[in-house]
N, CA, C and O atoms as a CHARMM CRD file, in Angstrom:
* protein
*
  356
    1    1 MET  N    -96.99800 -27.43300 -12.38700 PROA 1      0.00000
    2    1 MET  CA   -97.18700 -25.87300 -12.91100 PROA 1      0.00000
    3    1 MET  C    -98.12800 -25.40600 -11.33100 PROA 1      0.00000
    4    1 MET  O    -98.05300 -24.28000 -10.83900 PROA 1      0.00000
    5    2 ASN  N    -98.95400 -26.52400 -10.75700 PROA 2      0.00000
    6    2 ASN  CA   -99.36000 -25.85400 -10.02400 PROA 2      0.00000
    7    2 ASN  C    -98.47800 -25.94800  -8.45600 PROA 2      0.00000
    8    2 ASN  O    -98.42200 -25.08200  -7.58200 PROA 2      0.00000
    9    3 GLY  N    -98.02100 -26.93100  -8.47300 PROA 3      0.00000
   10    3 GLY  CA   -96.63200 -26.94100  -7.66000 PROA 3      0.00000
   11    3 GLY  C    -95.30100 -25.59700  -7.51500 PROA 3      0.00000
   12    3 GLY  O    -94.70000 -24.94200  -6.66300 PROA 3      0.00000
   13    4 LEU  N    -95.38500 -25.76000  -8.76200 PROA 4      0.00000
   14    4 LEU  CA   -94.13200 -24.42600  -9.02800 PROA 4      0.00000
   15    4 LEU  C    -95.06500 -23.05600  -8.38900 PROA 4      0.00000
   16    4 LEU  O    -94.59800 -22.40200  -7.45600 PROA 4      0.00000
   17    5 LEU  N    -96.12400 -22.78700  -8.86600 PROA 5      0.00000
   18    5 LEU  CA   -96.91900 -21.79700  -7.84500 PROA 5      0.00000
   19    5 LEU  C    -97.26400 -21.92900  -6.71800 PROA 5      0.00000
   20    5 LEU  O    -97.81800 -20.99900  -6.13200 PROA 5      0.00000
   21    6 ILE  N    -97.07500 -22.87100  -6.24700 PROA 6      0.00000
   22    6 ILE  CA   -97.43700 -23.25500  -4.18900 PROA 6      0.00000
   23    6 ILE  C    -96.14100 -22.87900  -3.92800 PROA 6      0.00000
   24    6 ILE  O    -96.10200 -22.22500  -2.88600 PROA 6      0.00000
   25    7 THR  N    -94.93600 -23.03900  -4.50200 PROA 7      0.00000
   26    7 THR  CA   -93.38300 -23.44000  -4.08100 PROA 7      0.00000
   27    7 THR  C    -92.98700 -22.22700  -4.32100 PROA 7      0.00000
   28    7 THR  O    -91.87800 -22.22200  -3.78600 PROA 7      0.00000
   29    8 LEU  N    -93.21500 -20.77000  -4.94800 PROA 8      0.00000
   30    8 LEU  CA   -93.36800 -19.50800  -5.01800 PROA 8      0.00000
   31    8 LEU  C    -94.12000 -18.54500  -3.87900 PROA 8      0.00000
   32    8 LEU  O    -93.70300 -17.51400  -3.35200 PROA 8      0.00000
   33    9 ILE  N    -95.35300 -19.24300  -3.69700 PROA 9      0.00000
   34    9 ILE  CA   -95.92800 -17.96800  -2.66500 PROA 9      0.00000
   35    9 ILE  C    -95.27600 -18.60100  -1.38300 PROA 9      0.00000
   36    9 ILE  O    -95.18600 -17.85600  -0.40700 PROA 9      0.00000
   37   10 PHE  N    -94.93600 -19.54100  -1.29900 PROA 10     0.00000
   38   10 PHE  CA   -94.30900 -20.34200   0.59700 PROA 10     0.00000
   39   10 PHE  C    -93.20300 -19.36100   0.26400 PROA 10     0.00000
   40   10 PHE  O    -93.17200 -18.38800   1.01800 PROA 10     0.00000
   41   11 THR  N    -92.38700 -19.39000  -0.59000 PROA 11     0.00000
   42   11 THR  CA   -91.25600 -18.98000  -0.69600 PROA 11     0.00000
   43   11 THR  C    -91.33200 -17.72400  -0.11400 PROA 11     0.00000
   44   11 THR  O    -90.90600 -17.26500   0.94700 PROA 11     0.00000
   45   12 SER  N    -92.30100 -17.02900  -1.52300 PROA 12     0.00000
   46   12 SER  CA   -91.94500 -15.73700  -1.25300 PROA 12     0.00000
   47   12 SER  C    -92.59400 -14.86500   0.22800 PROA 12     0.00000
   48   12 SER  O    -92.52500 -13.68000   0.55200 PROA 12     0.00000
   49   13 PHE  N    -93.24600 -16.10200   0.91700 PROA 13     0.00000
   50   13 PHE  CA   -94.28700 -15.65400   2.23300 PROA 13     0.00000
   51   13 PHE  C    -93.01300 -15.63600   3.17800 PROA 13     0.00000
   52   13 PHE  O    -92.87400 -14.61000   3.84500 PROA 13     0.00000
   53   14 GLY  N    -92.21500 -16.48100   3.29800 PROA 14     0.00000
   54   14 GLY  CA   -90.93300 -16.35300   4.21500 PROA 14     0.00000
   55   14 GLY  C    -89.80800 -15.67700   4.07200 PROA 14     0.00000
   56   14 GLY  O    -88.89600 -15.77800   4.89200 PROA 14     0.00000
   57   15 ILE  N    -89.74200 -14.88600   2.97900 PROA 15     0.00000
   58   15 ILE  CA   -88.99600 -14.28200   2.76000 PROA 15     0.00000
   59   15 ILE  C    -89.68900 -12.95000   3.52200 PROA 15     0.00000
   60   15 ILE  O    -89.05200 -12.19800   4.26000 PROA 15     0.00000
   61   16 SER  N    -91.07300 -12.80800   3.21100 PROA 16     0.00000
   62   16 SER  CA   -91.39700 -11.44900   3.51600 PROA 16     0.00000
   63   16 SER  C    -91.72500 -10.99800   4.89900 PROA 16     0.00000
   64   16 SER  O    -92.03400  -9.88700   5.32800 PROA 16     0.00000
   65   17 GLN  N    -91.49200 -12.79000   5.80400 PROA 17     0.00000
   66   17 GLN  CA   -91.49200 -12.62700   7.11300 PROA 17     0.00000
   67   17 GLN  C    -90.47900 -12.65600   8.30300 PROA 17     0.00000
   68   17 GLN  O    -90.45400 -12.56100   9.53000 PROA 17     0.00000
   69   18 GLY  N    -89.50000 -12.87900   7.02100 PROA 18     0.00000
   70   18 GLY  CA   -88.00100 -12.23400   7.66400 PROA 18     0.00000
   71   18 GLY  C    -87.86400 -10.87000   7.36500 PROA 18     0.00000
   72   18 GLY  O    -87.69400 -10.05700   8.27300 PROA 18     0.00000
   73   19 VAL  N    -87.93100 -10.47400   5.98000 PROA 19     0.00000
   74   19 VAL  CA   -88.02000  -8.98800   6.20700 PROA 19     0.00000
   75   19 VAL  C    -88.33200  -7.76200   7.20600 PROA 19     0.00000
   76   19 VAL  O    -87.73300  -6.75800   7.59300 PROA 19     0.00000
   77   20 MET  N    -89.96800  -8.55800   7.48500 PROA 20     0.00000
   78   20 MET  CA   -90.91800  -7.72600   8.53300 PROA 20     0.00000
   79   20 MET  C    -89.98400  -8.05900   9.94500 PROA 20     0.00000
   80   20 MET  O    -89.98700  -7.16000  10.78700 PROA 20     0.00000
   81   21 ALA  N    -89.21800  -9.25100  10.23800 PROA 21     0.00000
   82   21 ALA  CA   -88.34300  -9.29600  11.36200 PROA 21     0.00000
   83   21 ALA  C    -87.15000  -8.19800  11.35300 PROA 21     0.00000
   84   21 ALA  O    -86.92800  -7.51800  12.35400 PROA 21     0.00000
   85   22 GLN  N    -86.33900  -8.05800  10.07000 PROA 22     0.00000
   86   22 GLN  CA   -85.27700  -6.86200  10.75900 PROA 22     0.00000
   87   22 GLN  C    -86.02700  -6.06600  10.86100 PROA 22     0.00000
   88   22 GLN  O    -86.07100  -5.74500  12.04900 PROA 22     0.00000
   89   23 SER  N    -86.96400  -5.28700  10.05600 PROA 23     0.00000
   90   23 SER  CA   -87.35100  -4.27500   9.91800 PROA 23     0.00000
   91   23 SER  C    -88.45400  -3.65200  11.26300 PROA 23     0.00000
   92   23 SER  O    -88.67100  -2.45000  11.41600 PROA 23     0.00000
   93   24 ARG  N    -88.91200  -4.48700  11.93400 PROA 24     0.00000
   94   24 ARG  CA   -89.46100  -4.56300  13.34200 PROA 24     0.00000
   95   24 ARG  C    -87.69200  -4.44400  14.31900 PROA 24     0.00000
   96   24 ARG  O    -87.69400  -3.66200  15.26900 PROA 24     0.00000
   97   25 LEU  N    -86.85700  -4.91800  14.13400 PROA 25     0.00000
   98   25 LEU  CA   -85.84900  -4.95600  14.61400 PROA 25     0.00000
   99   25 LEU  C    -84.75800  -3.80800  14.60400 PROA 25     0.00000
  100   25 LEU  O    -83.84800  -3.64900  15.41800 PROA 25     0.00000
  101   26 LEU  N    -85.07500  -3.01300  13.44600 PROA 26     0.00000
  102   26 LEU  CA   -84.61000  -1.76200  13.23600 PROA 26     0.00000
  103   26 LEU  C    -85.34800  -0.55000  13.66400 PROA 26     0.00000
  104   26 LEU  O    -84.94200   0.51500  14.13000 PROA 26     0.00000
  105   27 GLU  N    -86.13900  -0.83900  13.48000 PROA 27     0.00000
  106   27 GLU  CA   -86.93000  -0.03000  14.13700 PROA 27     0.00000
  107   27 GLU  C    -87.42100   0.50900  15.60300 PROA 27     0.00000
  108   27 GLU  O    -88.04600   1.44900  16.09600 PROA 27     0.00000
  109   28 SER  N    -86.76100  -0.65100  15.97000 PROA 28     0.00000
  110   28 SER  CA   -86.98300  -1.04600  17.48700 PROA 28     0.00000
  111   28 SER  C    -86.04500   0.27000  18.18400 PROA 28     0.00000
  112   28 SER  O    -86.41400   1.18000  18.92600 PROA 28     0.00000
  113   29 VAL  N    -84.51200  -0.08800  17.53800 PROA 29     0.00000
  114   29 VAL  CA   -83.70400   0.75800  17.68400 PROA 29     0.00000
  115   29 VAL  C    -83.61600   2.10300  17.62500 PROA 29     0.00000
  116   29 VAL  O    -83.07700   2.88300  18.41000 PROA 29     0.00000
  117   30 LYS  N    -84.44600   2.37900  16.19200 PROA 30     0.00000
  118   30 LYS  CA   -84.79400   3.95200  15.67400 PROA 30     0.00000
  119   30 LYS  C    -85.17200   4.53200  16.70500 PROA 30     0.00000
  120   30 LYS  O    -84.81900   5.63100  17.13200 PROA 30     0.00000
  121   31 ARG  N    -86.10100   3.59900  17.24200 PROA 31     0.00000
  122   31 ARG  CA   -87.11100   4.72600  18.16500 PROA 31     0.00000
  123   31 ARG  C    -86.80800   4.61000  19.51800 PROA 31     0.00000
  124   31 ARG  O    -87.48100   5.06400  20.44400 PROA 31     0.00000
  125   32 ASN  N    -85.46900   3.80500  19.61900 PROA 32     0.00000
  126   32 ASN  CA   -84.86300   4.14800  21.38200 PROA 32     0.00000
  127   32 ASN  C    -83.67100   4.35800  21.13600 PROA 32     0.00000
  128   32 ASN  O    -82.72100   3.60800  20.90800 PROA 32     0.00000
  129   33 SER  N    -83.80600   5.60200  21.20700 PROA 33     0.00000
  130   33 SER  CA   -82.37500   6.17600  20.93500 PROA 33     0.00000
  131   33 SER  C    -81.03000   5.47200  21.74300 PROA 33     0.00000
  132   33 SER  O    -79.90800   5.15500  21.34800 PROA 33     0.00000
  133   34 ASP  N    -81.64500   5.39700  22.93900 PROA 34     0.00000
  134   34 ASP  CA   -80.86800   5.39500  24.09500 PROA 34     0.00000
  135   34 ASP  C    -79.82400   4.02800  23.88500 PROA 34     0.00000
  136   34 ASP  O    -78.61800   4.04200  24.13300 PROA 34     0.00000
  137   35 GLU  N    -80.69400   2.71400  23.30400 PROA 35     0.00000
  138   35 GLU  CA   -80.55400   1.83800  23.04600 PROA 35     0.00000
  139   35 GLU  C    -79.32700   1.41200  22.09800 PROA 35     0.00000
  140   35 GLU  O    -78.53800   0.46700  22.08900 PROA 35     0.00000
  141   36 ALA  N    -79.56100   2.68700  21.21000 PROA 36     0.00000
  142   36 ALA  CA   -78.60100   2.78700  20.06500 PROA 36     0.00000
  143   36 ALA  C    -77.32100   3.18500  20.59500 PROA 36     0.00000
  144   36 ALA  O    -76.19200   2.81000  20.27700 PROA 36     0.00000
  145   37 LYS  N    -77.66200   3.91700  21.36000 PROA 37     0.00000
  146   37 LYS  CA   -76.42000   4.81000  22.50300 PROA 37     0.00000
  147   37 LYS  C    -75.41000   3.47700  22.92300 PROA 37     0.00000
  148   37 LYS  O    -74.19000   3.37300  22.79700 PROA 37     0.00000
  149   38 SER  N    -76.00800   2.89500  23.25000 PROA 38     0.00000
  150   38 SER  CA   -75.85500   1.78100  24.28300 PROA 38     0.00000
  151   38 SER  C    -74.71000   0.93300  24.06600 PROA 38     0.00000
  152   38 SER  O    -73.63000   0.65800  24.59000 PROA 38     0.00000
  153   39 ILE  N    -75.55800   0.57900  22.86200 PROA 39     0.00000
  154   39 ILE  CA   -74.76600  -0.60100  20.97600 PROA 39     0.00000
  155   39 ILE  C    -73.40600   0.49200  21.38900 PROA 39     0.00000
  156   39 ILE  O    -72.57500   0.29400  22.27500 PROA 39     0.00000
  157   40 CYS  N    -73.49000   1.74800  20.39400 PROA 40     0.00000
  158   40 CYS  CA   -72.51300   2.12600  20.29300 PROA 40     0.00000
  159   40 CYS  C    -71.35100   2.38100  21.67100 PROA 40     0.00000
  160   40 CYS  O    -70.18700   2.76300  21.54900 PROA 40     0.00000
  161   41 GLU  N    -71.79400   2.17200  22.47200 PROA 41     0.00000
  162   41 GLU  CA   -70.71200   2.80500  23.42700 PROA 41     0.00000
  163   41 GLU  C    -70.40800   1.23700  23.63900 PROA 41     0.00000
  164   41 GLU  O    -69.29200   1.23000  24.16000 PROA 41     0.00000
  165   42 SER  N    -70.75200   0.18200  23.52600 PROA 42     0.00000
  166   42 SER  CA   -70.42200  -1.23300  23.80400 PROA 42     0.00000
  167   42 SER  C    -68.85100  -1.42100  22.35500 PROA 42     0.00000
  168   42 SER  O    -67.71100  -1.82100  22.59100 PROA 42     0.00000
  169   43 PHE  N    -69.43500  -0.95500  20.96100 PROA 43     0.00000
  170   43 PHE  CA   -68.43100  -0.85600  20.29200 PROA 43     0.00000
  171   43 PHE  C    -66.82500  -0.07600  20.11700 PROA 43     0.00000
  172   43 PHE  O    -65.79200  -0.32600  19.49700 PROA 43     0.00000
  173   44 ARG  N    -67.45800   1.32300  21.33500 PROA 44     0.00000
  174   44 ARG  CA   -66.19300   2.28300  21.47900 PROA 44     0.00000
  175   44 ARG  C    -65.59300   1.21500  22.31600 PROA 44     0.00000
  176   44 ARG  O    -64.39100   1.06800  22.09600 PROA 44     0.00000
  177   45 ASP  N    -66.09500   0.43200  23.21100 PROA 45     0.00000
  178   45 ASP  CA   -65.16600  -0.36100  24.47900 PROA 45     0.00000
  179   45 ASP  C    -63.95500  -1.33200  23.79100 PROA 45     0.00000
  180   45 ASP  O    -62.74800  -1.54600  23.90500 PROA 45     0.00000
  181   46 LEU  N    -65.40200  -1.87100  22.81200 PROA 46     0.00000
  182   46 LEU  CA   -64.68100  -3.19300  21.76700 PROA 46     0.00000
  183   46 LEU  C    -63.40200  -2.46500  20.99300 PROA 46     0.00000
  184   46 LEU  O    -62.20400  -2.73700  21.06100 PROA 46     0.00000
  185   47 ASN  N    -63.98600  -1.60200  20.35500 PROA 47     0.00000
  186   47 ASN  CA   -62.36200  -0.16700  19.51100 PROA 47     0.00000
  187   47 ASN  C    -61.13400  -0.22500  20.18600 PROA 47     0.00000
  188   47 ASN  O    -60.02000  -0.50600  19.74400 PROA 47     0.00000
  189   48 LYS  N    -61.54000   0.12300  21.47400 PROA 48     0.00000
  190   48 LYS  CA   -60.14200   0.52500  22.45700 PROA 48     0.00000
  191   48 LYS  C    -59.40300  -0.46600  22.80300 PROA 48     0.00000
  192   48 LYS  O    -58.29300  -0.31800  23.31400 PROA 48     0.00000
  193   49 LYS  N    -59.83100  -1.35800  22.61100 PROA 49     0.00000
  194   49 LYS  CA   -59.18500  -3.36300  22.68900 PROA 49     0.00000
  195   49 LYS  C    -58.79400  -3.57200  21.11000 PROA 49     0.00000
  196   49 LYS  O    -58.31600  -4.57600  20.58100 PROA 49     0.00000
  197   50 ASN  N    -59.08500  -2.52200  20.62000 PROA 50     0.00000
  198   50 ASN  CA   -58.65600  -3.43300  18.92500 PROA 50     0.00000
  199   50 ASN  C    -59.21600  -4.29700  18.67200 PROA 50     0.00000
  200   50 ASN  O    -58.60600  -5.27500  18.23900 PROA 50     0.00000
  201   51 ILE  N    -60.67500  -4.33700  18.83000 PROA 51     0.00000
  202   51 ILE  CA   -61.45200  -5.55200  17.96600 PROA 51     0.00000
  203   51 ILE  C    -62.52300  -4.62200  17.44600 PROA 51     0.00000
  204   51 ILE  O    -62.86200  -3.72400  18.21600 PROA 51     0.00000
  205   52 SER  N    -63.25800  -4.70800  15.97100 PROA 52     0.00000
  206   52 SER  CA   -63.66300  -4.88300  15.42300 PROA 52     0.00000
  207   52 SER  C    -65.09900  -4.66000  16.05400 PROA 52     0.00000
  208   52 SER  O    -65.29800  -5.65800  16.74600 PROA 52     0.00000
  209   53 ALA  N    -66.29000  -3.73900  16.14300 PROA 53     0.00000
  210   53 ALA  CA   -67.50100  -3.73300  16.30000 PROA 53     0.00000
  211   53 ALA  C    -67.85800  -4.85700  15.04600 PROA 53     0.00000
  212   53 ALA  O    -68.05800  -5.87300  15.71100 PROA 53     0.00000
  213   54 GLY  N    -67.96100  -5.06600  14.27600 PROA 54     0.00000
  214   54 GLY  CA   -68.43100  -6.26500  13.31500 PROA 54     0.00000
  215   54 GLY  C    -67.05700  -7.53100  13.11200 PROA 54     0.00000
  216   54 GLY  O    -66.64500  -8.07200  12.08600 PROA 54     0.00000
  217   55 SER  N    -66.64400  -7.67200  14.47300 PROA 55     0.00000
  218   55 SER  CA   -65.83400  -8.97200  14.41800 PROA 55     0.00000
  219   55 SER  C    -66.95100  -9.92300  15.12500 PROA 55     0.00000
  220   55 SER  O    -67.95100  -9.56900  15.75000 PROA 55     0.00000
  221   56 GLN  N    -66.48000 -11.23600  14.83800 PROA 56     0.00000
  222   56 GLN  CA   -67.64700 -12.31100  15.51300 PROA 56     0.00000
  223   56 GLN  C    -67.64900 -12.08200  16.54400 PROA 56     0.00000
  224   56 GLN  O    -68.73200 -12.28900  17.09200 PROA 56     0.00000
  225   57 LYS  N    -66.64600 -11.60100  17.33500 PROA 57     0.00000
  226   57 LYS  CA   -67.11800 -11.41700  18.96100 PROA 57     0.00000
  227   57 LYS  C    -68.16700 -10.56500  19.33700 PROA 57     0.00000
  228   57 LYS  O    -68.91000 -10.65500  20.31400 PROA 57     0.00000
  229   58 SER  N    -68.13800  -9.74400  18.46300 PROA 58     0.00000
  230   58 SER  CA   -69.49900  -8.53400  18.94900 PROA 58     0.00000
  231   58 SER  C    -70.73200  -9.13800  18.36700 PROA 58     0.00000
  232   58 SER  O    -71.80900  -9.17600  18.96100 PROA 58     0.00000
  233   59 ILE  N    -70.49800  -9.64000  17.09400 PROA 59     0.00000
  234   59 ILE  CA   -71.71800  -9.85200  16.95500 PROA 59     0.00000
  235   59 ILE  C    -72.38000 -10.89800  17.43300 PROA 59     0.00000
  236   59 ILE  O    -73.59800 -10.91400  17.25600 PROA 59     0.00000
  237   60 GLN  N    -71.70900 -12.05400  18.17600 PROA 60     0.00000
  238   60 GLN  CA   -72.18500 -12.83200  19.30400 PROA 60     0.00000
  239   60 GLN  C    -72.69900 -12.28400  20.09700 PROA 60     0.00000
  240   60 GLN  O    -73.72300 -12.84600  20.48400 PROA 60     0.00000
  241   61 LYS  N    -72.45100 -11.33100  20.59300 PROA 61     0.00000
  242   61 LYS  CA   -72.39700 -10.76900  21.53200 PROA 61     0.00000
  243   61 LYS  C    -74.03200  -9.80300  22.15800 PROA 61     0.00000
  244   61 LYS  O    -74.78300  -9.76300  23.13300 PROA 61     0.00000
  245   62 ILE  N    -73.83400  -9.16000  20.78800 PROA 62     0.00000
  246   62 ILE  CA   -75.28400  -8.90200  20.88600 PROA 62     0.00000
  247   62 ILE  C    -76.08000  -9.71900  20.33400 PROA 62     0.00000
  248   62 ILE  O    -77.20300  -9.50000  20.78700 PROA 62     0.00000
  249   63 SER  N    -76.09900 -10.76900  19.39500 PROA 63     0.00000
  250   63 SER  CA   -76.71000 -12.10800  19.14100 PROA 63     0.00000
  251   63 SER  C    -77.32800 -12.55400  20.72900 PROA 63     0.00000
  252   63 SER  O    -78.44700 -12.49000  21.23800 PROA 63     0.00000
  253   64 THR  N    -76.31800 -12.91100  21.08700 PROA 64     0.00000
  254   64 THR  CA   -77.04700 -12.97900  22.76300 PROA 64     0.00000
  255   64 THR  C    -77.52600 -12.02700  23.84200 PROA 64     0.00000
  256   64 THR  O    -78.28500 -12.30000  24.77100 PROA 64     0.00000
  257   65 GLN  N    -77.00200 -10.95700  23.58600 PROA 65     0.00000
  258   65 GLN  CA   -77.61400  -9.63600  24.82000 PROA 65     0.00000
  259   65 GLN  C    -79.28200  -9.43300  23.88300 PROA 65     0.00000
  260   65 GLN  O    -80.24700  -9.23400  24.62000 PROA 65     0.00000
  261   66 LYS  N    -79.55200  -9.48400  22.40300 PROA 66     0.00000
  262   66 LYS  CA   -80.92700  -9.86300  22.23400 PROA 66     0.00000
  263   66 LYS  C    -81.60600 -10.66500  21.70200 PROA 66     0.00000
  264   66 LYS  O    -82.64000 -10.48700  21.05800 PROA 66     0.00000
  265   67 ASN  N    -80.81300 -12.03900  22.04900 PROA 67     0.00000
  266   67 ASN  CA   -81.78800 -12.95800  21.75300 PROA 67     0.00000
  267   67 ASN  C    -82.14100 -13.03500  20.29900 PROA 67     0.00000
  268   67 ASN  O    -83.25200 -13.42800  19.94400 PROA 67     0.00000
  269   68 ILE  N    -81.18400 -12.65300  19.42800 PROA 68     0.00000
  270   68 ILE  CA   -81.57500 -13.02100  17.71500 PROA 68     0.00000
  271   68 ILE  C    -80.43600 -13.49800  17.15500 PROA 68     0.00000
  272   68 ILE  O    -79.38700 -13.61100  17.79000 PROA 68     0.00000
  273   69 SER  N    -80.58800 -13.84100  15.80000 PROA 69     0.00000
  274   69 SER  CA   -79.32300 -14.93300  15.33700 PROA 69     0.00000
  275   69 SER  C    -78.23900 -13.66500  15.11200 PROA 69     0.00000
  276   69 SER  O    -78.19000 -12.46400  15.38000 PROA 69     0.00000
  277   70 GLU  N    -77.41400 -14.66000  14.46700 PROA 70     0.00000
  278   70 GLU  CA   -76.38600 -13.57000  14.26800 PROA 70     0.00000
  279   70 GLU  C    -76.69300 -13.13400  13.07800 PROA 70     0.00000
  280   70 GLU  O    -76.80900 -11.91700  12.93500 PROA 70     0.00000
  281   71 VAL  N    -76.86200 -13.86800  12.13700 PROA 71     0.00000
  282   71 VAL  CA   -77.02400 -12.32900  11.00600 PROA 71     0.00000
  283   71 VAL  C    -78.00800 -11.43700  11.19300 PROA 71     0.00000
  284   71 VAL  O    -78.07500 -10.40500  10.52500 PROA 71     0.00000
  285   72 ASP  N    -79.12800 -11.85000  12.40800 PROA 72     0.00000
  286   72 ASP  CA   -79.85700 -10.49900  12.68300 PROA 72     0.00000
  287   72 ASP  C    -78.85700  -9.07800  13.29800 PROA 72     0.00000
  288   72 ASP  O    -79.03700  -7.87900  13.08300 PROA 72     0.00000
  289   73 ALA  N    -78.04600  -9.59400  13.91800 PROA 73     0.00000
  290   73 ALA  CA   -77.16800  -8.98500  14.95500 PROA 73     0.00000
  291   73 ALA  C    -75.99200  -8.87700  14.29600 PROA 73     0.00000
  292   73 ALA  O    -75.03800  -8.59700  15.02100 PROA 73     0.00000
  293   74 GLU  N    -75.70500  -9.04900  12.83100 PROA 74     0.00000
  294   74 GLU  CA   -74.86300  -8.17900  12.10300 PROA 74     0.00000
  295   74 GLU  C    -75.74300  -7.45200  11.27600 PROA 74     0.00000
  296   74 GLU  O    -75.29200  -6.34000  11.00200 PROA 74     0.00000
  297   75 ILE  N    -76.63900  -7.65400  10.87700 PROA 75     0.00000
  298   75 ILE  CA   -77.12500  -6.24300  10.35500 PROA 75     0.00000
  299   75 ILE  C    -77.77200  -4.59600  11.54600 PROA 75     0.00000
  300   75 ILE  O    -77.92700  -3.37700  11.47400 PROA 75     0.00000
  301   76 LEU  N    -77.92100  -5.70500  12.46400 PROA 76     0.00000
  302   76 LEU  CA   -77.87900  -4.57900  13.68500 PROA 76     0.00000
  303   76 LEU  C    -76.97900  -4.11800  14.15900 PROA 76     0.00000
  304   76 LEU  O    -77.05700  -3.20000  14.97500 PROA 76     0.00000
  305   77 SER  N    -76.00400  -4.59200  13.80300 PROA 77     0.00000
  306   77 SER  CA   -74.66200  -4.03800  14.00300 PROA 77     0.00000
  307   77 SER  C    -74.00400  -3.02100  12.84500 PROA 77     0.00000
  308   77 SER  O    -73.09500  -2.19300  12.89100 PROA 77     0.00000
  309   78 MET  N    -74.69000  -3.37500  12.03300 PROA 78     0.00000
  310   78 MET  CA   -74.07900  -1.91600  10.35500 PROA 78     0.00000
  311   78 MET  C    -75.04800  -1.22700  10.92600 PROA 78     0.00000
  312   78 MET  O    -74.58800  -0.26200  11.53700 PROA 78     0.00000
  313   79 TYR  N    -76.65900  -1.35100  11.00900 PROA 79     0.00000
  314   79 TYR  CA   -77.63000  -0.66100  11.04800 PROA 79     0.00000
  315   79 TYR  C    -76.82600   0.89400  12.17000 PROA 79     0.00000
  316   79 TYR  O    -76.72500   2.07800  11.84800 PROA 79     0.00000
  317   80 VAL  N    -76.53100   0.41000  13.07600 PROA 80     0.00000
  318   80 VAL  CA   -76.37500   1.16300  14.15200 PROA 80     0.00000
  319   80 VAL  C    -75.08300   1.87200  13.82100 PROA 80     0.00000
  320   80 VAL  O    -75.10700   3.09800  13.70400 PROA 80     0.00000
  321   81 ARG  N    -74.02700   1.24400  13.67100 PROA 81     0.00000
  322   81 ARG  CA   -72.87100   2.27300  13.34200 PROA 81     0.00000
  323   81 ARG  C    -72.75000   2.97000  12.35600 PROA 81     0.00000
  324   81 ARG  O    -71.86700   3.81400  12.20200 PROA 81     0.00000
  325   82 GLY  N    -73.87500   2.62100  11.35200 PROA 82     0.00000
  326   82 GLY  CA   -74.30000   3.77100  10.30100 PROA 82     0.00000
  327   82 GLY  C    -74.97600   4.94500  10.42700 PROA 82     0.00000
  328   82 GLY  O    -74.81300   5.90400   9.67200 PROA 82     0.00000
  329   83 LEU  N    -75.96300   4.90200  11.63800 PROA 83     0.00000
  330   83 LEU  CA   -76.71000   6.03800  12.03600 PROA 83     0.00000
  331   83 LEU  C    -75.86000   6.33500  12.92500 PROA 83     0.00000
  332   83 LEU  O    -75.30100   7.36500  12.54800 PROA 83     0.00000
  333   84 TYR  N    -75.27500   5.85200  14.32800 PROA 84     0.00000
  334   84 TYR  CA   -75.25400   6.35000  15.01400 PROA 84     0.00000
  335   84 TYR  C    -74.02500   6.66500  15.88500 PROA 84     0.00000
  336   84 TYR  O    -74.09600   7.38600  16.88000 PROA 84     0.00000
  337   85 CYS  N    -72.82300   6.04200  15.42300 PROA 85     0.00000
  338   85 CYS  CA   -71.58900   5.60200  15.48900 PROA 85     0.00000
  339   85 CYS  C    -71.02400   5.49100  14.45800 PROA 85     0.00000
  340   85 CYS  O    -70.13800   4.75800  14.89600 PROA 85     0.00000
  341   86 PRO  N    -70.76700   5.60500  13.37800 PROA 86     0.00000
  342   86 PRO  CA   -70.18300   5.91100  12.09500 PROA 86     0.00000
  343   86 PRO  C    -68.34000   5.93500  12.60900 PROA 86     0.00000
  344   86 PRO  O    -67.46800   5.44100  11.89400 PROA 86     0.00000
  345   87 GLU  N    -68.05000   6.61700  13.97700 PROA 87     0.00000
  346   87 GLU  CA   -66.64400   6.76000  13.56700 PROA 87     0.00000
  347   87 GLU  C    -66.12000   5.24400  14.34900 PROA 87     0.00000
  348   87 GLU  O    -64.97500   4.97900  14.71500 PROA 87     0.00000
  349   88 THR  N    -67.11100   4.54600  14.44100 PROA 88     0.00000
  350   88 THR  CA   -66.81700   3.01800  15.05600 PROA 88     0.00000
  351   88 THR  C    -65.99200   2.08900  14.19400 PROA 88     0.00000
  352   88 THR  O    -65.76500   2.56500  13.08100 PROA 88     0.00000
  353   89 PHE  N    -65.51200   0.95800  14.40200 PROA 89     0.00000
  354   89 PHE  CA   -64.75700   0.27200  13.31600 PROA 89     0.00000
  355   89 PHE  C    -65.09800  -0.95200  13.17000 PROA 89     0.00000
  356   89 PHE  O    -64.55700  -1.64500  12.30900 PROA 89     0.00000
């Protein structure tokens, strides 16, 4: 019973840390609209080449530029597209 409780505590702590990190990432873009505009411009450039902003190539580029995981880069991509450049694909 105690082992299960300890496991649940550490699991919830790990999940909350991930959520907080993603929240900080999204908040940084929300507070800095120039950063979001820059990301949108790169999405538009990719779209001109018929490459989706959600493509693996795009996600890897964001991941490398921001020094974040590909999962976080994908979340950031969806967030930016949804709020700042929904016309991109």
